[in-house]
N, C-alpha and C positions, 0 to 999 in steps of 0.2 A: 654500557653501550660503547663499542669500540669506535663507532663512527663519529662520536661527539666527545670533545674534551671538556675539561673543567670550565674553561672560559665560556664555551657555548652553553653549557648547562646553567651558568650563572646569569645569562642574559635576561632571563625572565625576571629575576630579582631587580636587575637594573631598570627594566621597563616599569616595574611596579614603583620604583623610586622616582623615575621621571614623571610618571603619571601623578604621583602624590604631590610632588613639588608644583607641577603645573596646575593641579586642582586647587592647591592652597593659594597659589598666586592669583588665580581667577577669583576665588572667594574674597581675598583681601582687597582686590581692585574694585569689585562690585559692591563691597560692603562700605567703601569710603563715601562720606557725604559729598554730594555734588558729582557723583560718578558719571552722570549723563551730561553731555554726549561723549566727553573725552574718555571716561571710563569704559563706555560701551565700545568705542573704537579700539582701546587697548585690549579689552576682552576678546573682541573679534580677531585681532591679530594673534593673541595668545592661543585662541582656539584653533586658528589656522595651522598651528604647529603640529596638531594631531594628524590631519591628513598628509601634511608634508612629511612627517616621520613615517607614517604607514606606507606611503607610496614609494619613498626613496631611502630614508634613513635606516629603516629596519633591516633591509637586505645588505646594508653596508657595515653593520656593527660587527667588529671583530674579524672581518675578512681582509683579503688583500686590498690595501689602501692606495694602490697605484692607480693612475688614470685621473680623469677630470671629475668623475661623479662625486667622490667624497668632498671636493672643494665646492662643487655646485650646491650640495646639500648644506654645507657649513655656511656658505654665503647666504643662502635662503634663511637659515636659522638666525644669522646675525641681523639680516634685514628685518625679520619679523620681531625679534627681541628689541632692536633699537627703535622701531616704529612704535611698539607698545610702550617703551620707556619714555619716548617723547610725549605720548598722549597721557600717560599716567606714571609718575615716578615709582609708584609702588610695584610696577611690573618688573622692576629690576630684580625682584626676588627669583624670577625664573632662571636667572643665571646659575643658581645652584644646580639646575638640571642641564642647562645649555652648555656650561663649561665642560663637565665630564663627557657629554656627547661629542664635543669637538675632538677631544683626545681619543675617543674610542672609534672615531670614523676617519679622521685625517691624520697625517703624520704629526710627530711631536712639534716640529717647527711651524708647520701650517696651522696647527691647532693653537699654538701659543700666539700667533698673529691674530687668529680669530678671537681669542680670549681678550686680547688688548682692545680689539674693535668693539667687543661687547661692553667694555667698560667706558668707552668714549662718551656715549650719551649720558649715563649717570654722572660721570665726572664733569661734563660740560654744564649740566643743569646745576650741579653744586657750585661750580665756580662762578656762574652767572648770578647766583642769589646772594643775599647778605650772609656774612659769616664773621666769626670771631677767630682769634688766634687758637683758642681751644678747639673750635669746630674744625679749623684747618688741620691742626695736629691730629685730631681724631680721624679726619678723612684720609690724611696721608698714611697714618698707621694702618687704618682699615684696608686701604688700597694695597699697600705693600704686603700685608699679611695674606689678603685674599689672592693676590697675584702669585706670591711665593707658594701658597698652598696649591694653587692651580697648576703651577709649573711642576712641583714635586709630584702632585697627583698624576699629571700627564706622564711623567717619567715612569711612575709605577705602573700605569696602565700599559705604556709602551713595552715595558719589560714583561708584564704578564702575558700580553698578546704574543710577544716573540717566543717566550718559553712554551706557551700553549701550542703555537704553530710547530715548533721543533718537536714537541712531544707527539703531536698528531702525525707528523712526517715519520718519526721514529716508529710509531705503532704501525703505520702503513708498511714501512720497510720490513718490520718484524713479521707482519702477516704475509707479505709477499714471500719472504724467506721461508716461513713455515710451510706455505703452499708448495714452494719449490722442493723443500726437503721431503714433504709428503709424496710428491710425484717421483722424486728420485728413489725414495724408499719403496714405493709401489713397483717401479720399474725393476729395482733390484730384486724384489720378491718374485716378480714374473720371470726374470732371467734365471734366478736360482731354481724355480720350479721347472722351467724349461730344460735347464741343464740336468735336473734330476730325472725328468721324463726321458730325456735323450739317452742318459746312461741306462735307464731301465729298458728302453727299446733296443739299445745296442746289445745289452746283455741277454735279452730274452727273444724278442721277435726277430731281430736281424740274425742272431745266431741260429735260431730255429729255422728260418727260411734258407739260410746258407746250408744247413745240414740236409734239409729236404731236397734242395736243388742238387746237392752232390749225390745223394742217394738215387734220385730219379735219373740223373745223367749216367750214373754207373749202371742202372738197370736197363736203360733204353736199348743199348746194343744187343742185349740178350733176349729181347722180346721179338718174336718173329711174326705173329699174326698182325695184319695191318691195323685193325681197329684198336686193339689194346695199345699198339705202338702210337697211334694217333692220340689216344687219350693221355698217355704218358707225356707226349710232346706238349699237349695243352697244359698239363700239370706243371711241366718244366717252365713253360712260358709264364704261367700264372705265378709260380714261385719266384721267378726272376723279377717280374714286375712288382710284386709285393716287397721283395727285398730292396728294390730301387726306391719304393715308397718309404720303407722304413729308414733307409739311409738319407732320403730327402728330409724326413722329419727330424732326424738327428742333426742334420746340417741347417735346418730351419730355412729351406729354400722352397720354391713352388713345387707342387706335386710332380713326380716323375712322369706321370701320364701326359702332362702338358709339355714340359721340356721346351724345345724350340717350336713345337707344333702349335697350331691354332686350336681354339676351343672346339670348333666343329669337327676338326680332324680327330681330336682326342675322343669326343663323344661317339663318332662313327666307329673308331676302333673298338670301343667298349661294346657297341651294338654287334659288330661283326664277331667279336669273341664269344658273346652269349650265343649267337647263332651256331657257332662251331661247337660249343660245349654241349648245348641242349638239343641241337639239331631241330630247331623250331624256325618258323617263318618270321624273320626279323626285318623290319623296315626302318631306316633312319632317314629323316627328311630335315633339310636345313632350308628355312624360308627367310626372306628378307636379305639384306646386304650384310654378310658377315664382317665383323670388325673386332678389333681388340678392345676388351673391357679392362677395368682395373683388375689388378692381380687378385684382390679379395673376391670380387664378383665372379671371376672365372673359376676360382677355387670352389666357391659355393655351388655353382652350377655343375662343375665336374663331380664334386662329392655327391650331389643330389642324383646325378646320373648313375654313379657307381652304386649308391645305396638302393635306388629304385630297381636297377637291374639285378642287384644281389637279392632283393626281396622276390623278384620274379624267379630267380634261380632256386631259392630255398623253399618258397611257399606256394607260388601261383599255380604250378602244373598247367601252364599256358601252352597253346599251340600257335598263337600269333602274338607278336610283341611289336609295338610301334614306339619309336623315339623321334621326337620333333624338337628342333632348336629354332625358335622363331625370333628373329631380330626385328624389333620395332623401333619407332622413332625415339621413344622415351624409356623403353624397357626391353628386356630380353627374357623370353619364357622358355622353360624346358618342360616338355610333356613326355611322360613315360606311361604307356598304356599296355594292358594285356587283357586277354580273354579268359583268364584263369578263374580260380575258385572264389576270389574276392574275400572280403571280411567286413566286419562292422567297425568303421572308423571311430565311433564313440567309445568302443571298448578296447581300442588299440593303445597299449601303453609301452610299446617297445622303445628301446634306446635309439633305434635307427631313425624313426620318424621324429622323435624329439630332437635328435641331433640335427636333422635337416632343418627343422623349424628354427632352432637356435642359430644355426649358421646363417639362414636367410635373414633373420632379424638383425644380425650384426651389420648387414649392408642395407638395412631398411627394405628388405625384400619380404615376400610372403610365400607361404606354402599352403596349397589346397589339395585335399585328398578326397576323391570321389570313389566310393566302392560300396558293394553290398554282397552278401553271401551268394555265390553262384553267378554274379554279374560282372566279374572282372574288376580291374582297378585302374584308376588314372591318377597320377601324381603330377601336379603342376607347381613349378617353382618360378617365381617372377622376381627379377632384381632390376633396380634402376639402371639405365644405360648411361 
């Protein structure tokens, strides 16, 4: 697990050690003859260490040891241990668990002071009682050894916690760097693919539209009847607009149909051009208060209008076409309706509808298609405003 280091994973074993020492001390205290009432008081104070640890000490183990809470916990630990040692000298065994806890929760210097305080009561009880030179030497030797062990043990814990913290920070930095590199790599891949597609569009579609435009412009002056000349003019305009679209894709700029115009103006132009090309009754309605949307949302609605009208042009055989751009408070809807042949939406698997649905999903929008054979078609695209 990357979120946990070796120090954190070892805390469970430390807790087991603390529990074992505390249970052994309680058993030793209660097993002594004449344990009541002093032994019972000591046992109660020792047992109080459990909720004190669970409420405060447990969440302080091995974490940032700045602030007052670590010292509040250590002070409580010293008070409980000293009170138990005053009631029953055998309670001093709990220091084998209390001393490591001090170093694991407080700073090394603060924990060293706490360890000295933990030894005050046992030392005072010994000095007040009868003793010989041998017992004094034994007590001094034992005290020096235990304090030295505690100090070195504390330094070891301090170093382990410091190294563990550094390791965790290093892992976090490495994960952040890896995520950044993955993002850069993904962006580089997208840019490379865009450049490849731009080159393909330039070498195929743009060149083809340019050739078509040149041929139509060369043929237009030689056509005398009015209707064919009008149709050629429409073809020239269509080729010119699609050439502009191809160049816009190459340059990765907003669609040429938008340019400096508003979305409703661009949709109205598309509707008027369909009317000219097919000579059908076309109505374009803009409701609500027109306003600028995000570039992505405007592109989604414009492409949906283009695709919807293209489907009318290719398949519908309609006599009436309605386009409505409705600006609402929280969303903008585009409706494209026709009275043409219609189709079964459940069996439609064309790229056009799939592309509209995918574009709408990119801006958290929706696509709804209502149609039936012989009943016309209505396409609704809604995007958040």
